[in-house]
N, C-alpha and C positions, 0 to 999 in steps of 0.2 A: 353712932355714925349714920348719917342720913344718905350718903352717896359714896360710891367708889368709882375709880376709873380703871378700866381693864382693856387689854388687847387680847385677841384670841386667834386661834387657828381652827377653822372648821373643816372637817372632812365629811362630806355628805355620802350617803349610800343609797341604794335603790329603794329603800323603805323610808327615806327621809320624806317629810311632809311636802317638800318641793324638790324632787330629785333632778335639779338642774342648777347651773351657776354660770357666772361670767366666764369660767374656764371651760365648761363642758355643757352642751345643750341637754344631753340625756345621760344622767349618771347611772351606771350599771353595776358598780362595785357592790359587793356584799358588805354587811355590817362587819364581818370578820376582817375583810380586806381593808375597810376604812380604819378600823382600829390598828391594824398592823402598820399602815401608812403613817397614822398619827403618832404611834409609839416610836417609829423611826425618826420622825421630825423632832420629837421630844428628846430622844437620845442625842441627836446632832446638836441641839440647843444646850443641853446640860453638859455635854462634853466640851463645849466651846468651839466645836467644828464650824457651826454656822450661827448667825444671829437670828433671834426670834423674828424681828421685823423683816428680814430678808426672806425667810421661809414663808411667813404670812403673806408677803407681797406676791410671791410666786405661786404658792400652792393652796392658800386658803380658799374655800368655796364660798366665802362671804364677801359681799361688796366692800367690807372694811379693809380688804386686802390692799386697796389703793392707798390706805393710810397706815400700812404696816400692821394691820389687824386692830388698830386703835378704835374702840367703840365710843370713846369720850366718857364723860361722867354719867352715871345713871343711879337711880335710887331703887328702893324696893318696889316691886310690882311692875317694873318695866321690862324685865327679861323673863324667859321661861324659868320656872321655879328651880330646877336643878342647877341651872347656870347662875342664877342669882345667889342661891345658897353657897355654892362653891366660891363665887367672887367675893362675897362678904366674909367668908371664912379665911381667905388668903391674907397673908401679911404683904405689905408693899414689897415688891421685888420677887415675890414667891411665884413659882410656876405650879399649876395644878397637875394632878393626875388626870387621865381622860374623864370627861364629863359627858354623859349622854343626854340629849334632848330630842324633841321631835324633829329638829333640824338636822341632826347628825351627831357626830362626836367631836368634842372640842378639847383643846388645852388652853388654859387661861393664864395670863400673866397680869398680876395686879400692879398697876402703875401708881395709883394714889389712893 
């Protein structure tokens, strides 16, 4: 498989490589707070309480939020390694556990 298409929700923390986003100019939450927030989003998605795209649009710290978290198709070598490895390991329609990168902590939904 040469490429995948995924959506994600990113929660940044104060140790992220760029601790700011479209939502917040100066992110001050700790890594632990970021993980707790992300796990709550994941719970809401897996319980059917909320849709992935809706949470991504409102709460993701990535600019992909305006597309419901959709990153479009990407191949190997285009994303940070932990994100890439997790994305390629997922089955279509599968939601990842938290994935840590230099950007923050993510949950990833494989679309294609």
